[in-house]
VOKE-254419 format. One line per 10 residues: their letters; for each residue x, y, z of C-alpha. Coordinates in Angstrom, 3 decimals. Example, Ala and Ser with C-alpha at 12.3 -4.5 7.8 and 13.67 -1.06 7.14 Angstrom:
REM residues 2
as = 12.300 -4.500 7.800  13.670 -1.060 7.140;
***
This chain:
REM residues 89
mklkilatdr = 106.112 104.253 125.908  105.982 100.432 126.053  103.522 98.519 122.849  101.820 95.920 123.200  101.055 94.164 119.494  98.027 91.816 119.094  97.270 91.424 115.710  99.573 92.731 112.222  98.891 92.028 108.759  100.597 92.713 105.293;
hrngvagapf = 98.153 94.421 102.649  98.243 94.491 99.464  96.605 97.754 99.172  95.110 96.690 95.468  97.171 95.857 92.818  98.422 98.581 91.942  98.750 100.847 95.578  101.507 101.266 97.755  100.899 97.951 100.649  101.351 98.463 103.761;
dvvlfkvare = 101.042 97.084 108.096  97.526 97.138 110.235  98.502 96.460 113.460  96.473 96.304 116.815  98.133 97.528 119.254  97.593 98.347 122.788  99.520 100.675 125.220  101.256 99.757 128.420  99.451 101.473 131.377  96.677 102.771 129.039;
qgrkvailfd = 93.119 102.051 128.208  91.841 100.838 124.669  93.708 99.600 122.164  94.707 102.046 118.973  95.617 100.825 115.237  98.244 102.247 112.990  98.445 101.813 109.719  102.240 101.926 108.721  102.930 102.408 105.613  106.398 101.302 103.715;
apdhcavldv = 108.103 104.827 103.617  109.371 106.354 106.612  107.309 108.460 108.581  104.120 107.258 107.165  102.266 106.344 110.164  98.274 106.839 110.975  97.445 106.003 115.023  93.647 106.087 116.204  91.746 104.951 119.012  89.683 101.590 118.138;
tmlaaseiaf = 86.862 102.808 120.551  86.525 105.829 118.987  86.663 104.476 115.872  84.102 101.901 116.022  82.062 104.939 117.709  82.172 106.862 114.384  84.647 109.488 115.313  87.717 110.253 112.955  87.949 113.985 113.709  91.698 115.472 114.343;
gvnswrgdey = 92.501 116.935 117.152  89.299 114.042 118.592  91.065 110.871 117.234  94.293 111.954 116.272  97.226 109.756 117.441  101.179 111.353 116.841  102.098 108.667 114.436  106.279 110.142 114.650  106.005 108.923 118.498  104.339 105.105 117.764;
epelrrlidd = 106.279 104.215 114.733  109.548 103.764 115.828  108.632 100.481 118.303  105.627 99.136 115.489  108.592 98.568 112.510  110.662 97.325 115.559  107.921 95.264 116.381  106.271 94.061 113.906  109.696 93.182 112.093  109.982 90.803 115.779;
spvtggrqs = 107.071 89.701 115.901  105.676 86.284 116.566  101.955 87.149 116.037  99.906 85.050 113.456  99.591 87.501 110.344  102.929 88.885 110.284  104.764 90.628 108.107  104.860 89.088 105.393  106.073 89.952 101.258;
***
């Protein structure tokens, strides 16, 4: 699956929470955009469809996507991406 990052940013998650990356991306040959939340720990990735989120749709099985299928490529892309915001420490 080919992904295109539209935007990415690193969040601190307050002063004591686990930091995470937020990635807005498109999947080649699919409509719409998705957002991923990736925590530093492997296998900690959530993916949601942006249009469904805007419509307040967050139900499991409706707006739930296999984070494990997106995670490896997303991690590689955010580490290599020149997109503004990028990976920050």
